[in-house]
Backbone bond lengths (Angstrom), bond angles and torsions (degrees), N, CA, C in turn:
res aa  C-N    CA-C-N  psi(-1)  N-CA   C-N-CA  omega(-1)  CA-C   N-CA-C  phi
1 X - - - 1.434 - - 1.535 107.80 -
2 X 1.370 117.06 130.23 1.456 119.59 -179.18 1.521 110.72 -89.91
3 X 1.322 117.25 -179.58 1.461 122.13 -174.96 1.527 110.91 -63.63
4 X 1.335 116.87 -42.17 1.463 120.39 -177.82 1.524 110.73 -61.43
5 X 1.317 117.19 -45.55 1.466 120.53 179.05 1.529 111.20 -62.88
6 X 1.341 116.73 -39.36 1.463 121.09 179.64 1.524 110.73 -65.12
7 X 1.316 116.75 -41.44 1.461 120.03 179.47 1.532 111.61 -67.80
8 X 1.334 117.65 -39.90 1.467 120.99 177.62 1.529 110.38 -61.20
9 X 1.308 116.20 -42.77 1.458 120.56 179.78 1.534 110.38 -64.15
10 X 1.353 116.03 -39.25 1.454 121.11 179.32 1.537 110.83 -65.47
11 X 1.342 117.98 -37.28 1.465 122.62 178.20 1.529 110.85 -62.40
12 X 1.308 116.08 -44.81 1.466 119.39 -178.49 1.527 110.95 -66.71
13 X 1.332 117.02 -34.51 1.461 120.29 178.97 1.527 111.70 -70.15
14 X 1.352 117.20 -36.49 1.455 121.37 -177.45 1.531 111.71 -75.30
15 X 1.288 116.51 -36.12 1.466 120.68 -179.53 1.517 111.18 79.25
16 X 1.316 116.37 -171.51 1.459 122.35 -174.67 1.517 112.35 -79.26
17 X 1.323 119.60 -17.58 1.463 122.71 -176.69 1.533 112.60 -71.06
18 X 1.277 119.16 -22.27 1.470 122.28 -174.44 1.525 109.46 -97.81
19 X 1.321 117.46 67.88 1.466 121.49 -175.40 1.534 112.09 -67.84
20 X 1.335 118.88 -37.87 1.473 120.75 178.38 1.518 110.68 -64.81
21 X 1.305 117.27 -43.07 1.459 121.56 179.45 1.523 109.87 -64.97
22 X 1.333 116.50 -38.88 1.471 120.07 179.28 1.523 110.66 -67.27
23 X 1.312 117.77 -35.11 1.462 121.86 177.37 1.534 110.27 -64.06
24 X 1.319 115.88 -44.26 1.476 120.60 178.83 1.521 109.59 -64.22
25 X 1.321 116.59 -41.58 1.470 120.14 179.69 1.522 109.89 -63.51
26 X 1.318 118.62 -38.57 1.472 122.16 178.26 1.523 110.40 -63.78
27 X 1.339 116.78 -41.10 1.470 120.53 176.80 1.528 110.79 -61.85
28 X 1.310 116.59 -42.46 1.468 120.78 178.99 1.520 109.72 -63.33
29 X 1.336 117.74 -40.80 1.467 121.15 179.39 1.525 110.67 -62.76
30 X 1.354 117.39 -42.82 1.472 120.47 178.86 1.529 110.88 -63.46
31 X 1.321 117.21 -43.57 1.466 120.53 178.91 1.526 110.55 -63.18
32 X 1.313 116.22 -38.90 1.462 120.89 178.83 1.529 110.24 -65.02
33 X 1.334 117.19 -41.21 1.461 120.55 178.44 1.532 110.92 -65.16
34 X 1.335 116.49 -41.49 1.476 120.38 177.63 1.528 110.57 -61.16
35 X 1.321 115.70 -43.52 1.469 119.99 179.10 1.518 110.80 -63.52
36 X 1.335 116.91 -42.63 1.467 120.58 179.24 1.522 111.10 -61.57
37 X 1.352 116.22 -42.59 1.472 119.41 179.27 1.534 110.50 -63.46
38 X 1.334 116.62 -42.97 1.472 120.58 179.84 1.527 110.64 -63.46
39 X 1.328 117.36 -41.44 1.469 121.33 178.90 1.525 110.88 -64.32
40 X 1.347 116.41 -42.72 1.462 119.80 179.24 1.521 110.69 -63.54
41 X 1.335 117.32 -41.24 1.466 120.90 179.12 1.534 110.30 -64.80
42 X 1.324 116.48 -42.67 1.469 120.07 179.46 1.523 110.69 -65.39
43 X 1.317 117.31 -41.39 1.475 120.79 178.28 1.519 110.76 -63.83
44 X 1.341 116.49 -40.88 1.464 120.17 179.79 1.528 110.05 -64.41
45 X 1.345 115.81 -43.99 1.465 120.07 178.97 1.524 110.45 -63.11
46 X 1.316 117.01 -41.69 1.460 121.31 178.38 1.526 110.89 -62.89
47 X 1.304 116.62 -42.24 1.466 121.53 178.85 1.532 110.07 -63.56
48 X 1.338 116.81 -42.12 1.464 120.42 178.70 1.529 110.74 -61.96
49 X 1.320 117.29 -41.26 1.476 120.71 178.04 1.520 110.79 -65.07
50 X 1.330 116.35 -41.47 1.460 119.58 179.46 1.528 109.96 -61.80
51 X 1.315 116.86 -44.16 1.474 120.57 179.53 1.524 109.90 -63.73
52 X 1.332 116.80 -42.31 1.461 120.70 179.33 1.529 110.84 -61.71
53 X 1.328 116.68 -42.81 1.470 120.45 178.40 1.530 111.18 -64.33
54 X 1.312 117.19 -41.64 1.467 120.23 178.26 1.520 110.85 -61.96
55 X 1.349 116.84 -40.01 1.461 120.48 178.39 1.526 110.51 -64.28
56 X 1.331 116.62 -43.51 1.476 120.23 179.55 1.523 111.02 -65.71
57 X 1.331 117.62 -39.64 1.466 120.71 176.22 1.520 110.65 -61.20
58 X 1.327 116.76 -40.44 1.467 120.83 179.17 1.525 110.52 -64.25
59 X 1.334 117.09 -40.93 1.465 121.03 178.18 1.517 110.22 -63.27
60 X 1.320 116.99 -45.02 1.473 120.99 179.55 1.520 110.26 -61.56
61 X 1.325 117.79 -44.99 1.461 121.14 179.77 1.519 110.80 -62.03
62 X 1.326 117.39 -41.37 1.472 119.82 179.94 1.524 110.47 -66.38
63 X 1.342 117.78 -38.15 1.477 120.68 177.63 1.525 110.19 -65.89
64 X 1.343 117.13 -41.06 1.464 119.93 176.46 1.521 111.02 -60.32
65 X 1.333 116.00 -43.12 1.468 120.04 178.62 1.520 110.97 -62.91
66 X 1.353 117.22 -40.99 1.461 120.98 178.33 1.518 110.88 -61.40
67 X 1.330 115.46 -45.45 1.474 119.86 -179.62 1.517 110.02 -62.75
68 X 1.315 117.21 -43.39 1.467 120.75 -179.45 1.524 111.04 -62.55
69 X 1.347 117.12 -37.23 1.471 120.22 -179.97 1.522 111.91 -71.77
70 X 1.345 117.16 -32.99 1.462 120.12 -176.12 1.523 113.26 -80.85
71 X 1.316 118.19 -15.60 1.461 119.61 -179.57 1.523 110.69 -71.38
72 X 1.303 113.86 135.00 1.458 119.04 176.60 1.526 109.30 -77.10
73 X 1.315 117.65 163.55 1.467 119.72 177.12 1.532 112.18 -59.60
74 X 1.348 115.91 -34.21 1.469 119.52 178.89 1.539 110.32 -65.28
75 X 1.347 115.14 -42.11 1.461 119.15 179.77 1.524 110.28 -65.96
76 X 1.327 116.99 -40.46 1.462 120.29 177.87 1.518 110.83 -62.44
77 X 1.334 116.89 -40.97 1.459 121.27 179.01 1.533 110.29 -65.53
78 X 1.337 116.03 -40.02 1.461 119.85 179.44 1.527 110.73 -66.11
79 X 1.320 115.89 -40.02 1.468 119.74 177.53 1.527 110.06 -62.99
80 X 1.319 116.79 -42.01 1.465 120.30 178.51 1.528 110.52 -62.62
81 X 1.341 116.04 -41.18 1.465 120.65 179.05 1.530 110.75 -64.74
82 X 1.328 115.74 -42.10 1.466 119.63 178.32 1.531 111.33 -64.34
83 X 1.309 116.78 -35.86 1.467 119.66 176.82 1.525 110.67 -64.32
84 X 1.355 116.31 -40.90 1.468 120.03 178.01 1.522 110.49 -62.75
85 X 1.338 115.94 -43.19 1.465 120.15 179.42 1.521 109.86 -62.68
86 X 1.328 116.17 -42.83 1.464 120.59 178.91 1.528 110.43 -60.51
87 X 1.328 117.76 -45.11 1.464 121.47 179.89 1.525 110.83 -63.46
88 X 1.343 116.76 -41.29 1.463 120.30 179.01 1.528 110.44 -64.72
89 X 1.325 115.83 -40.92 1.465 120.65 179.28 1.529 110.61 -63.92
90 X 1.328 116.54 -43.91 1.466 120.26 178.69 1.523 111.02 -63.80
91 X 1.331 117.04 -38.69 1.465 120.59 177.52 1.527 110.61 -64.91
92 X 1.337 115.49 -39.93 1.465 120.17 178.16 1.529 110.74 -64.28
93 X 1.325 116.60 -43.16 1.461 120.17 178.54 1.530 111.14 -63.55
94 X 1.318 116.57 -39.83 1.464 120.89 179.02 1.527 110.35 -64.67
95 X 1.333 116.41 -43.30 1.467 120.34 178.87 1.524 110.94 -64.55
96 X 1.330 116.40 -41.88 1.468 120.91 179.65 1.526 109.77 -64.06
97 X 1.343 116.75 -41.81 1.462 120.48 179.01 1.524 110.42 -63.27
98 X 1.321 117.21 -40.53 1.469 120.79 178.81 1.530 110.51 -65.56
99 X 1.320 116.31 -40.78 1.467 121.05 178.85 1.530 110.44 -64.70
100 X 1.321 116.10 -43.69 1.461 120.88 179.06 1.521 110.69 -64.08
101 X 1.326 116.49 -41.93 1.462 120.49 178.36 1.524 110.94 -62.49
102 X 1.331 117.43 -42.64 1.462 120.79 179.26 1.528 110.51 -63.32
103 X 1.339 116.00 -41.00 1.461 120.34 178.69 1.523 110.82 -62.74
104 X 1.346 116.50 -45.64 1.461 119.73 -179.75 1.525 111.15 -66.54
105 X 1.323 117.45 -38.54 1.459 120.79 179.97 1.523 109.94 -58.63
106 X 1.327 116.17 -41.27 1.464 120.50 179.23 1.530 110.71 -68.14
107 X 1.319 116.66 -44.05 1.472 120.34 -177.64 1.526 111.35 -71.57
108 X 1.305 117.52 -31.65 1.466 121.68 -177.49 1.526 112.00 -67.75
109 X 1.322 116.70 -17.80 1.466 119.43 178.69 1.529 110.92 -59.42
110 X 1.332 116.48 -29.68 1.459 120.74 179.91 1.532 110.95 -64.77
111 X 1.332 116.74 -28.41 1.464 119.89 -177.54 1.531 112.75 -74.20
112 X 1.323 116.58 -9.73 1.462 119.23 178.78 1.530 110.71 -123.28
113 X 1.325 115.51 43.09 1.460 119.32 179.84 1.520 110.55 -75.85
114 X 1.302 115.22 163.25 1.457 122.76 -178.20 1.527 110.47 -71.25
115 X 1.316 116.07 151.39 1.460 121.06 -179.28 1.527 112.43 -63.59
116 X 1.304 117.47 -20.35 1.463 120.20 -179.39 1.520 112.48 -81.62
117 X 1.310 117.84 -11.82 1.468 121.85 178.65 1.529 109.22 -69.42
118 X 1.327 116.43 140.57 1.463 121.27 -177.94 1.531 111.66 -63.53
119 X 1.323 117.65 -24.05 1.466 121.77 -177.50 1.522 112.51 -88.89
120 X 1.306 118.70 -1.19 1.470 122.30 -172.89 1.533 112.57 -55.57
121 X 1.324 117.00 -49.57 1.469 120.32 -177.97 1.521 111.07 -62.99
122 X 1.325 116.85 -40.38 1.463 120.34 178.13 1.522 110.71 -62.25
123 X 1.320 116.28 -44.85 1.464 120.97 -178.56 1.527 110.50 -63.70
124 X 1.315 116.87 -41.09 1.465 120.36 179.47 1.531 110.89 -62.15
125 X 1.336 117.34 -35.21 1.465 120.98 -179.45 1.525 112.22 -66.77
126 X 1.317 117.53 -33.10 1.464 119.71 -173.28 1.530 113.82 -105.38
127 X 1.318 118.88 4.26 1.472 120.41 179.54 1.524 111.75 -57.37
128 X 1.319 117.37 -32.14 1.460 121.67 -179.75 1.520 113.40 -67.27
129 X 1.315 117.32 -15.78 1.473 121.29 178.97 1.523 111.39 -77.71
130 X 1.326 116.61 -13.94 1.463 121.13 -177.78 1.526 110.33 -104.70
131 X 1.317 115.48 150.95 1.462 121.40 175.47 1.516 106.29 -91.48
132 X 1.313 115.79 112.87 1.455 120.69 -178.22 1.526 108.98 -108.94
133 X 1.331 117.68 137.42 1.465 119.68 -178.14 1.520 111.45 -72.44
134 X 1.325 114.93 147.72 1.455 119.31 172.88 1.519 107.28 -86.60
135 X 1.299 116.31 173.16 1.466 120.63 -176.61 1.529 110.59 -60.64
136 X 1.319 116.10 128.94 1.464 121.61 178.50 1.520 113.46 81.78
137 X 1.311 118.62 4.11 1.457 122.33 -178.50 1.525 109.04 -114.67
138 X 1.316 115.71 147.34 1.458 120.26 175.76 1.520 108.51 -115.97
139 X 1.310 115.78 151.13 1.456 120.58 178.29 1.525 110.08 -76.99
140 X 1.326 115.69 148.32 1.458 120.53 175.82 1.525 108.25 -80.87
141 X 1.323 117.92 161.14 1.468 119.35 177.25 1.528 112.85 -57.29
142 X 1.330 118.09 -35.35 1.466 120.63 178.29 1.523 111.48 -66.72
143 X 1.328 116.93 -40.23 1.469 120.34 178.27 1.525 110.49 -65.72
144 X 1.317 116.39 -39.67 1.468 120.25 179.11 1.528 109.85 -64.37
145 X 1.337 116.57 -43.49 1.466 120.58 179.36 1.527 110.64 -61.50
146 X 1.335 117.28 -39.96 1.465 120.49 178.76 1.531 110.33 -65.65
147 X 1.324 117.17 -40.79 1.466 120.68 177.45 1.525 111.20 -61.57
148 X 1.315 116.76 -43.76 1.471 120.61 179.84 1.522 110.01 -63.88
149 X 1.320 116.45 -41.42 1.467 120.60 178.82 1.527 110.63 -60.80
150 X 1.319 116.86 -44.82 1.473 121.67 178.54 1.528 110.54 -63.53
151 X 1.322 116.22 -44.51 1.466 121.00 180.00 1.536 110.33 -61.43
152 X 1.329 116.70 -46.96 1.464 120.26 -179.04 1.525 111.57 -63.05
153 X 1.320 116.94 -38.71 1.457 120.63 178.56 1.530 110.44 -63.21
154 X 1.320 116.86 -44.72 1.466 120.48 178.59 1.529 111.53 -65.57
155 X 1.327 116.29 -37.21 1.464 120.16 178.90 1.523 110.45 -66.38
156 X 1.343 116.49 -44.33 1.475 120.10 178.71 1.522 111.14 -61.45
157 X 1.296 116.95 -34.52 1.462 120.96 179.61 1.528 111.56 -77.05
158 X 1.334 117.01 -6.30 1.457 121.18 178.80 1.516 113.32 78.98
159 X 1.317 117.15 19.90 1.461 120.70 -176.70 1.521 112.49 -64.72
160 X 1.316 117.30 -35.72 1.468 120.44 -176.81 1.523 113.25 -89.96
161 X 1.329 117.29 -1.85 1.464 120.51 -178.45 1.525 109.79 -66.17
162 X 1.305 115.06 138.79 1.464 120.76 177.79 1.519 106.82 -89.08
163 X 1.316 115.30 125.15 1.464 119.59 -179.56 1.527 109.16 -77.57
164 X 1.304 114.45 119.32 1.467 118.76 177.17 1.521 107.54 -115.61
165 X 1.286 115.99 129.22 1.456 120.66 -179.08 1.521 107.44 -134.70
166 X 1.287 115.33 131.67 1.451 120.32 179.65 1.528 108.90 -73.56
167 X 1.321 115.92 150.46 1.468 118.46 176.63 1.518 110.17 -59.64
168 X 1.310 116.89 137.20 1.460 120.51 179.19 1.512 111.66 94.16
169 X 1.311 118.68 -0.46 1.460 120.66 177.25 1.512 112.63 92.80
170 X 1.301 115.36 172.33 1.455 122.19 -179.60 1.523 109.04 -93.52
171 X 1.331 116.97 154.36 1.466 119.18 178.99 1.528 110.19 -68.75
172 X 1.311 117.86 153.86 1.465 120.56 177.28 1.527 109.79 -61.19
173 X 1.294 115.18 146.67 1.463 120.29 -178.77 1.518 110.26 -72.37
174 X 1.335 116.15 143.85 1.471 124.93 175.91 1.525 113.43 54.66
175 X 1.305 118.56 33.45 1.464 122.54 177.20 1.513 109.09 -124.77
176 X 1.310 116.76 62.40 1.455 121.48 -177.55 1.526 111.64 -66.09
177 X 1.351 117.59 -27.61 1.463 120.49 -177.82 1.523 113.09 -82.54
178 X 1.286 117.86 -13.37 1.458 121.13 -177.46 1.524 108.58 -79.56
179 X 1.333 118.02 123.76 1.456 119.43 179.59 1.528 110.88 -66.65
180 X 1.286 115.28 140.60 1.457 121.69 -178.88 1.524 108.92 -90.89
181 X 1.338 116.36 135.95 1.462 118.96 -179.46 1.523 110.16 -64.52
182 X 1.296 115.80 140.61 1.444 121.76 176.60 1.506 113.93 83.83
183 X 1.320 119.41 4.61 1.461 119.59 179.20 1.525 108.94 -110.06
184 X 1.301 115.16 147.09 1.465 121.19 179.99 1.519 110.06 -65.15
185 X 1.315 116.14 -41.33 1.464 120.73 179.73 1.526 110.00 -61.03
186 X 1.304 116.20 -41.42 1.469 119.93 179.07 1.520 111.11 -63.89
187 X 1.305 117.30 -38.63 1.457 121.15 179.53 1.524 110.38 -66.52
188 X 1.328 116.36 -44.48 1.469 121.06 -179.24 1.524 109.17 -63.74
189 X 1.310 117.68 -43.08 1.459 120.39 -179.62 1.530 111.35 -65.15
190 X 1.297 117.46 -37.65 1.475 119.32 -179.04 1.509 110.85 -69.69
191 X 1.338 118.48 -33.93 1.461 121.95 178.90 1.526 109.60 -71.47
192 X 1.337 116.06 -43.05 1.457 118.89 -176.37 1.529 111.15 -69.20
193 X 1.296 120.69 -27.22 1.466 121.98 178.84 1.514 111.42 -77.07
194 X 1.316 118.36 -30.18 1.458 120.87 -178.50 1.533 110.90 -79.67
195 X 1.275 119.85 -15.79 1.456 121.10 -178.49 1.475 112.65 -90.03
């Protein structure tokens, strides 16, 4: 039983004495009719769009069929060859991206070194130069390439090198003949020169 039938049945049960109730029921019937008209209009519009889309799909399919029929065997072969080249190129790009990612993953380990490492303070100073992913985000191949470029530049400049210095200082540069203090060879050389 639909709303209209239910309201009609309610009217007959109430009789003529319930004028306020009948007025409310009439308002409900008008609202129901307005809603039905709006639904029918929306359904009709939706149906028209569906038909229009089906017609456009049919036109596109017929144009595709026409193009396929007009292509010569040479053109079809060339298209197939171009598709192979495209697939090979995409595979090459994917492999290069994987290689770049692996390289960055290895180099990025330096950015999370332990606080006891001598390079820790240096690394903390330059972390802002790198693009680091936020939680749930991955870096793009371009961002990874930029990070690698920055890392390589810093490495070439010797930024990550650990300074090691022997106790007592380093020997003077280009003075191979000068005996070094505390070495046996230096002592022997100093004695042999004085004699």
